[in-house]
C-alpha positions as CSV (number, residue, x, y, z in Angstrom):
1,M,49.9,-90.7,41.4
2,M,48.7,-92.0,38.1
3,G,45.9,-94.0,40.1
4,K,44.4,-90.7,41.5
5,R,44.4,-89.0,38.2
6,A,42.4,-91.8,36.7
7,Q,39.9,-91.9,39.7
8,V,39.5,-88.1,39.3
9,S,38.9,-88.5,35.7
10,M,36.4,-91.4,36.2
11,E,34.4,-89.3,38.9
12,Y,34.2,-86.3,36.4
13,L,32.9,-88.7,33.6
14,A,30.4,-90.2,35.9
15,I,29.0,-86.7,36.9
16,I,29.0,-85.8,33.4
17,M,27.2,-89.0,32.4
18,F,24.6,-88.6,35.2
19,F,24.0,-85.1,34.0
20,L,23.3,-86.2,30.4
21,L,21.1,-89.0,31.7
22,V,19.0,-86.7,33.4
23,S,18.9,-83.6,31.2
24,V,18.6,-85.1,27.8
25,P,15.1,-86.8,28.3
26,I,13.9,-83.7,30.0
27,F,15.0,-81.3,27.2
28,T,13.7,-83.7,24.6
29,Y,10.2,-83.9,26.3
30,F,9.9,-80.1,26.1
31,Y,11.2,-79.9,22.5
32,I,8.7,-82.5,21.5
33,S,5.5,-81.3,23.3
34,G,6.3,-77.5,22.9
35,P,4.2,-77.2,19.8
36,E,1.3,-79.2,21.1
37,K,1.0,-77.1,24.1
38,E,1.3,-73.8,21.9
39,Y,-1.6,-75.2,19.8
40,A,-3.6,-75.9,22.8
41,A,-3.1,-72.4,24.2
42,S,-4.2,-71.1,20.7
43,I,-7.3,-72.9,20.8
44,T,-8.1,-71.6,24.5
45,Q,-7.4,-68.1,23.1
46,A,-9.7,-68.7,20.1
47,E,-12.6,-69.7,22.5
48,K,-11.9,-66.0,24.3
49,V,-12.0,-64.3,20.9
50,A,-15.1,-66.1,20.0
51,N,-16.8,-65.0,23.4
52,E,-15.5,-61.5,22.9
53,I,-17.2,-61.4,19.4
54,I,-20.5,-62.6,20.8
55,D,-20.3,-60.0,23.6
56,N,-19.6,-57.0,20.9
57,S,-22.4,-58.5,18.8
58,R,-24.9,-58.5,21.6
59,L,-23.8,-55.0,22.3
60,I,-24.5,-53.6,18.7
61,N,-27.7,-55.7,18.4
62,S,-29.0,-53.9,21.4
63,Q,-28.5,-50.5,20.1
64,G,-30.9,-50.6,17.1
65,Y,-30.6,-50.9,13.4
66,G,-27.9,-49.0,11.6
67,T,-25.6,-48.9,14.5
68,K,-21.8,-49.6,13.8
69,I,-18.8,-50.1,16.0
70,T,-15.3,-51.3,15.4
71,R,-13.2,-53.4,17.8
72,T,-9.7,-54.5,17.6
73,I,-8.9,-58.1,18.6
74,V,-5.8,-60.4,18.5
75,I,-6.2,-63.4,16.5
76,P,-4.4,-66.3,18.0
77,K,-1.6,-68.2,16.2
78,Y,-2.9,-71.1,13.7
79,V,-6.4,-69.4,13.1
80,E,-7.3,-69.6,9.3
81,T,-11.2,-68.5,9.2
82,I,-13.9,-67.1,11.2
83,N,-17.4,-68.1,10.2
84,F,-20.7,-66.4,11.3
85,T,-23.7,-68.3,10.5
86,G,-27.0,-68.2,12.2
87,N,-26.3,-67.7,16.0
88,Y,-22.9,-69.2,15.8
89,V,-19.2,-68.2,15.6
90,V,-17.0,-70.8,14.4
91,I,-13.2,-70.2,14.5
92,T,-11.1,-72.7,12.5
93,L,-7.3,-73.4,13.5
94,N,-5.0,-75.5,11.5
95,N,-1.6,-76.6,12.6
96,N,0.2,-79.0,10.1
97,D,-3.2,-80.3,8.9
98,K,-4.3,-81.0,12.4
99,I,-7.6,-78.8,12.0
100,S,-9.8,-77.7,15.1
101,Q,-12.8,-75.6,15.4
102,V,-14.0,-73.5,18.2
103,M,-17.8,-73.0,18.0
104,R,-19.7,-70.6,20.3
105,K,-23.4,-69.9,20.3
106,G,-24.8,-66.4,20.9
107,S,-28.3,-65.0,21.3
108,V,-27.6,-62.7,18.1
109,K,-28.5,-63.8,14.7
110,F,-25.5,-63.1,12.3
111,N,-25.4,-62.5,8.6
112,N,-23.6,-65.4,6.8
113,T,-20.1,-64.3,6.7
114,V,-16.5,-65.8,6.3
115,I,-13.4,-64.0,7.2
116,D,-10.1,-65.1,6.1
117,V,-7.6,-64.3,8.7
118,Y,-3.8,-64.8,9.5
119,G,-3.3,-65.9,12.9
120,G,-1.0,-64.1,15.2
121,I,-2.0,-60.5,14.3
122,S,-4.7,-58.0,15.2
123,Y,-7.7,-57.1,13.3
124,T,-10.3,-54.5,13.4
125,L,-13.7,-56.1,13.1
126,K,-16.5,-53.8,12.0
127,Y,-20.0,-54.7,13.5
128,E,-23.2,-53.4,11.9
129,N,-26.6,-54.0,13.1
130,T,-28.6,-54.7,9.9
131,V,-32.2,-55.9,9.3
132,D,-31.1,-59.4,8.6
133,G,-28.9,-59.6,11.7
134,V,-25.4,-58.5,12.8
135,Q,-22.9,-58.1,9.8
136,V,-19.1,-58.7,11.0
137,S,-16.5,-57.8,8.8
138,A,-12.8,-57.1,8.5
139,P,-12.7,-54.0,6.3
140,V,-9.5,-53.2,4.4
141,Y,-8.3,-49.8,5.0
142,E,-6.3,-48.2,2.4
143,V,-3.5,-45.9,3.3
144,E,-2.8,-42.9,1.0
145,V,1.1,-42.4,0.6
146,D,2.3,-38.9,-0.2
147,E,4.7,-38.9,-3.3
């Protein structure tokens, strides 16, 4: 009887060891590669944001001087700045000193502007068609609180 219990215990341990040998490397891989994949996804989202900004700028540019619109966009995680210079929109991402830039060229001339942003939240961007080009800004709205 003692031999049968020992055999069952050894089979149980063998099954547990096999499960650990298979699962630990899989979980380790996903734990290590998760942040890299998230950063790559943020870069792809930043490309879409840059394209959206260019599309909105082209729209405002076609409407004539003095035209203004606002559009709300979601800034991807890790984004630090959005730079407008010449015909380019440059979005800078930073993840633990790993800096990447997404650069898109449009047909519209921008006023030289740098907007500091916090990634992962939405911003309302104001587009204004001026004589010097399209001015893109992130206006700060003040909310009055009743006392």
